[in-house]
C-alpha positions in Angstrom: -2.2 57.1 24.6 -4.0 56.9 21.3 -2.0 56.5 18.1 -2.6 57.2 14.4 -0.9 58.7 11.3 2.5 58.9 13.1 1.2 60.9 16.1 0.1 60.0 19.5 -2.7 61.6 21.6 -2.7 61.9 25.4 -6.0 60.4 26.4 -5.3 60.4 30.1 -2.4 62.6 31.4 -0.4 60.4 33.7 3.2 59.3 34.4 5.5 61.0 31.8 2.6 62.9 30.3 1.1 64.2 33.5 2.2 67.8 32.8 0.3 67.8 29.5 -3.4 68.4 28.9 -5.8 65.8 27.7 -5.8 65.8 23.9 -2.2 66.9 23.5 -0.7 65.4 20.4 2.8 64.6 19.3 5.4 61.9 18.9 7.8 60.2 21.3 10.7 58.8 19.3 12.6 55.7 20.2 15.8 57.7 20.9 14.1 60.4 22.9 13.4 63.0 20.2 10.0 64.1 21.3 7.5 66.8 20.3 4.1 67.7 21.7 1.5 70.2 20.9 -0.9 71.2 23.7 -3.9 73.2 22.4 -5.2 73.9 25.9 -2.3 76.0 27.2 -1.3 76.5 24.0 2.3 75.2 24.0 4.7 73.3 21.9 7.3 71.1 23.6 10.4 69.9 21.7 13.1 67.7 23.3 15.9 66.5 21.2 18.5 64.2 22.7 20.1 61.0 21.5 20.1 58.0 23.8 17.9 55.6 25.7 19.2 55.6 29.3 16.8 57.2 31.8 14.9 58.9 29.1 11.4 58.7 30.6 12.6 60.4 33.8 14.3 63.1 31.8 11.2 63.5 29.6 8.9 63.9 32.6 11.2 66.4 34.3 11.4 68.4 31.0 7.7 68.5 30.6 7.0 69.5 34.2 9.7 72.3 34.1 8.5 73.6 30.7 4.8 73.7 31.4 3.0 76.3 33.4 -0.3 74.4 33.3 -2.4 77.7 33.0 -5.3 77.0 30.6 -6.6 79.8 28.4 -10.1 81.0 29.2 
């Protein structure tokens, strides 16, 4: 992940961000309010929950279910 000006950039999709494209930008908040903009697919992902327990597993499942991973040509 790269960071700057309140946003993060996915440099290498892996782990929680494996369903996102390289260059996707957004913010993963401390209490699991996350937003991501993927310019390759093009998609916007928004997950708003309150809590810390098992959040990375939930985030990963959400992104995998929400993405179809079909790039535009």
